[in-house]
N, C-alpha and C positions, 0 to 999 in steps of 0.2 A: 225458372229450372235452376237447381243447384250445379255448380261447376266444381272440378277438381284440378288441380295442377301439382303434379308430382315431377321432381327432378331426379332422374336417375343416371348413374354413371354407366359406361359402355358396357361393363359386365353385368350389372343388374338388369339392363335393357334387353341384353342376349338372353338371359334366363326368361324374362317376362314374356319375350315375343316367341319363344319357343312353344311348339304345337304338342310336345310330349304330355301325357297324361299324367306321368309320375315323373318328378324332376328331383334328382339327389344333388345337392350343393355342398362342397367342401370349401369354407371361407375362413379368411384369417380375421383376427379380432380387429375390430373398428373398421371392417371392410365395407359395411353397409349391409349385414345379413337382416337385421332387425328392421332397418327402413324398408327393405325390399319384402319382407314379410309382411308389414303392416300394408303397405301399398297392395299387394297382391290379395289381402284378406278383403280390404275394401272393395276392390274391383270386382272380386267375386262375388261379394255379398250385394253388389248393385245389380248382378244379372237376374233377369226374370225367368230366363230360359238357358239351358247349356247348349253346347255346340251341335248336339243331337236332337235338340227341339224339344226336350223333357223339360216340363214346368218345374220350377225349383221352389215355388211356394211352401212354406213351413219347413223347409231343409236349410238348417243353420250352417254356418262356416265356423270352424274351430282353430283356435291357436294352442298348441299344446306344448308345454315345456316339462321338465323333469319333476318340478314342483309347482303346486298352484301359486304359492307366493313368488317364486322365481318367474313364473309366465306373467303375472300381474305386474310384477316390478319392471320387466322387460318391456311391455307391450301395451300396457293399459292408458298410460299417459300418451304414449306416441299415437295410438289409434286415435284418442279423443281430440288430439291435435290435428292429424292428417285428415280426419274423417268429419271435422267440426260441421261442415256445410251440409253433410247428408245424415248427421246423428239426429234421430227424434228423441231418444231416451237413453240414458246410461246408469245401469243398475250397479251401484258401487258394491255392494255385498257379494253379489254372484259374479260380478266381473263381466257383465253382458251388455252390449250396445244393440239397440233397435234402430235400424236405419229408416229413413223416411218412406222407403218401398215395403216396410213391414218385416223385412228380413233381418236375422239376428247374427251378430259375431260373439263368440263365447270364448272366454279364456278357462283353459283347462289345465290341470296337472296331471302327469301320468302315474304319480304316486297315489291318486285317489282313482283306481280303475273302475270302481263301480259307478262313478260319474260318466263313465265314457260308453256304457253299455246300454243296448236296448233303443237306441234312437238312430235315425237317419240323417246323414249330412251331405252336403254337395262339394265341400272342400275341406281340407285340413292342413295346417302347417305344423310340422313336428320339428320344434326347435331343439337344438343340442342332443339331437338323435343318439349320439354316441354314449350318452348317459341315461339313457332309458333302457328299460328291458325290451328286448326284441319282439316279446310276446305281446307288448301292447299294440303293435302295428299287425303282427301275424295273427293273432287270436281275438282282438277286440275292433280296432278301427277299420282294417281293410273291409270288414263284412259291412260296416256302417255306411260305405259309398257305393255298395252294389246296385242300389235300386234306381238310382239316378245317374250310374256311371261317372261317380264323383272322381275328383282330382285330388293329388297330393303333392306337397313340396317337402322334402327332408333336407334340413339344413343345419349346419353346425359347423364347429371347429373339430378337427381330429383328435380323437384320443387314443392313437396306436392303431393296430390291427384287430378292431373289434368288429362288431355286427355292422357299424355304420361304414367301416372301410369296405366289408363284404359287399354291402348293398350298393354302394358308389361305385365299385368296380363291375358288378354285374349289370348296373345301369347302362354302362358303356359298352357292353357287348353288343353286336350287331343282331343277336338272335332275341334280345329282350324289347319286343315291339310295345310301343307306349311309354318306354323309359328312356331317360337320357341323363347323363352325369355332367357336373360343371364344377370348375374350380376358379376360385379368384383369391388373391391374396391381399393383404391389408393395403399394399401400395396400389392396389387398382382403384382404391377409392381417392380420388383427387382432393379431398377435404383433408386427408391425413398427410401431415407434415413430414417430407422424406427425410429431414433431420431427427424428427423424433424417432421413426423407424431404424435411422442408423445408431441413435443412441440405444435402443433397445438391442440391437445386433451386438454391440459392443459390451453390453453388461448381462446378457442372458447367455446360458449354455447354447451352444449350435443346434442340440436337438430340441429344446424348449423354444428357441426362436423359429425355427424351422415348422415346428407344430403350430404354435400360436400365431404367427404372423404370414407365414407363408403356406399355412394350410397343409401341411405336409403330413402323410400318414406314417412316414419312416419311423420304425420302432426301435426301441433300444436293443443292442446286441450285434450291429453292423459295424461298419467301419472299414471293411476291407477295400472299398471302393468310395472316392470322393466325387461329389456332384460337379465340382470345378474341374474335374478332369475328363468329363464326358462331353465329347464333341458332337454336335448334330449339324448337318450341312444338307443342302438342297441336291447337291449334285458331288461327283468324285471324279476327277478328270483321269486318275491313273489307270492304265490298262492290266488286266488280270484275269484269273480264272475263277469261275462263280462255282461254289460248293454248298451244297444243302446237308445239314445234320437234323436228325430228329430225336428228341427225348420224348419217348411215349409215355402216356400216364394209363391208369387203369380204364377199362372199358365197363364200368358198372351201369347198370340201366338206372338212369336217373329218377324214373317214376317210382321206384322202390325205396327212394331215400328221401329223408325229410329235407326241408330246405337248408336247415343249419349244416346237416351233414353233407349235402351236395357242395355247399360253399366251401367246404374245407377240403374238399378233393384237389389233388394235383391236376394241372392242365398238360395236355400234350402240346410241346412247343417245337416249331420248325424254323430253323434259322437259315437265312438265305444270306450268304456273304461272298462279296468278291475279294478276292485275295491278291494283293498286288506288292511289288516291292517297297511301296510307300507304306503299307500296312493293309488293314482290314476296313471294307466298307460294307457296312450291314444293310443290305438291301430291303430286307423284309424279316419281320418276326411274326409267324403266323401261330396264334394260339387259341386255345379253347378246349372245352371238355365234350369229346365226340365218342360216338361208338366206333367200333372197329372198321366197319365199313366205311363210314364217312371219313376217319382217319386216313384211309387208304386212298380215297380221292382227294383229300387236301394234299397229300403228298406228291400224288402224281400231277395234280393241277399245278403246283409249285414247280415241278420239274419241267412240266410245259411251258410255263411262263418264262423261267429262268434259264432254261438248258443247261444244267450244271454238269461239270466234269463227272462228278460222282454224287451219290445221296446216300449218306450214312445214317443207319439207324442202330440205336444202342441194342448191343446183345441181351438176350434173355427171353423169358416167356412171352412177353409183350410183342417183341419182334417176330417170334414165332407164330403168335396169333394174327399178327398184320399181314405176314408174308402171303398166305393163300388168297387173301382179298385182294392184295397188291397186284398178285398175278393174274388173277380173274379180271381186275379192273384195267390192267395194262393191255390184255387182249382186247378188252371192249373199247378202250379210248385209244388204242393203238400208239401208246406211249411206252417206252421201254427204256427206263433210266438204268444207269449203272449203280445198283445197290450194293453197298459194302458194309460190314459189320463193324461197329464201334465197341470198344472195350474199355474198361475202367483202368487197365494198365496198372493193375495192383496198387493204385492210388485211392485214398479215400476221396469222396466227392468234394469236400471242402480244399483239399490239398490240390486236387485236379484243376478246379475252377480258379482258384488263386494263382497258380503256375501258369495257366494258359491266358488269363485276363488282366491281372493285376498289372504287371509290367508294361502292357501294350497300352492300357488307358493311361498310365502315368507318363508314358513317352508320347503320348498323342498318335498311337499307331492303330487306334479304333475309332472310326467314325460312323456315326448312325445316320441313316438317311432320314429327313424330316418326316414324319409320318404320325398317324394317331396312336401306332402302338409303341412310341417312344416311352411314354408315361409309365406304361406297365413294365417294359424292362427296365428302366430307369429305377423305379420303386424297388424292384427285386434287387438289383444291384447294390442300392444304398442300404438295404436290410441285410444283405448278405454279411455273414453267415449266421444270423439268428435262426435257430431252429424252429422257431415259431411262424417263421415267415416262408413264402414260397420261393423257390429258386429255380423253377423249371426253364425259364428263358435263359438265365445266365449259364445253365447246366448245357443247355442246347448250343449255345454260343461257344462255349468252351470245347466242344467236340470238334470245332472247325480246325484247332490247332493239330488234331490228330489226323484229320483226313486230307488236309491241303498240303499241296506241295506248291510253294511259290515260284512262278515264272519269273525268272530272273533277267529275261530279255525283253525290254519293252519293245513295243512294236515300231516305234520311231526310231530306233538306235540304227539300224541297219541303212536306214534312208538317209540319215544324216551323217553318218560316221562309218564309212566302209573301212573295214579291218580293224574296227575298234577292239581293243583287247580288254576283256573282262577279268582274266586272271593271268597275270604276268608269268608267274611260274609255270603254269600248265600251258601257257601259249594259246588260251582260249579265248 
């Protein structure tokens, strides 16, 4: 019996072990995405049945890249090397491997869509998905997986905020069952020299390095906020008051929208922040596309969990739409938060966000609680004020400046310093 021995680094192994049916991976150059793809293809092709017990005989496994020649250049030699022990035949002209169990691994190019139609497959790797037309998945490949409940791996290096970014973000949402998103950069591959990475960092533009080696989706047009100014911590010891602010989005019925249109919609963002004399501690950033009723429940649950001094909602038609549901849900749940109205203050959104947040980040007066939502907020901050990128989370966070009143008396002051004078002139 043939045996295979693959060596995977920690990030590759994490992805391989995931039970998600559809995996979306943003990977840095030379991070090991091609090796991971090859290993996955061989392992999938060696299966006789899938996890649901469906036989996979006569169901091929595909590797698809933007062009057939690119696909063959990247994967063909690697597959033959890694799968040598289990390959029965290698068809050079068609770039097809037949394994000892009779199943096949086929190399394909998305530039030849006719070769992707009309067949059933059990697994597909879509490599460099950022450079493919989204219709290749939506209109062609997705249907080929249906009869055996096939799986897919989307993998590649980011190329700005395109359909690959949209899919990667959506796969990270809790509502997307069977989907999971992953990220690893070039340095996650222990075979890559740190010296080489640092040399690239010194010789490439910041944006190019972030995209190619750090697998960052940050697009051009940002610059108001710097990544090295963003502080993340597990806890924040300073005492203060908690406030919640809401930047509501439209409540369009998603069933009436195309997948592409839905992904371009803004999200509702709910910022939960503890305001202290030492700065802000962002305890939570709840975000998503919800109907008006679900939005009202999300707001009330946040108020129930964090007990804010007040909850501010951006003034306008969307607030007016939320309030009847909010009042109804308040009575039903027995939660009666102090709802206040937030206004633009005659400032443009860009100016308002920069005014409220930029200086605080620069002086280390905003700390994010370490959580899964960090990536979402940080991505929007680094893109801001790019008009093509979303800014829902920074907008909600900036409203904290309007709603909050800092408590200048730390709870421990009077215990330790009786008669401590905070303001000598006022004698207070």
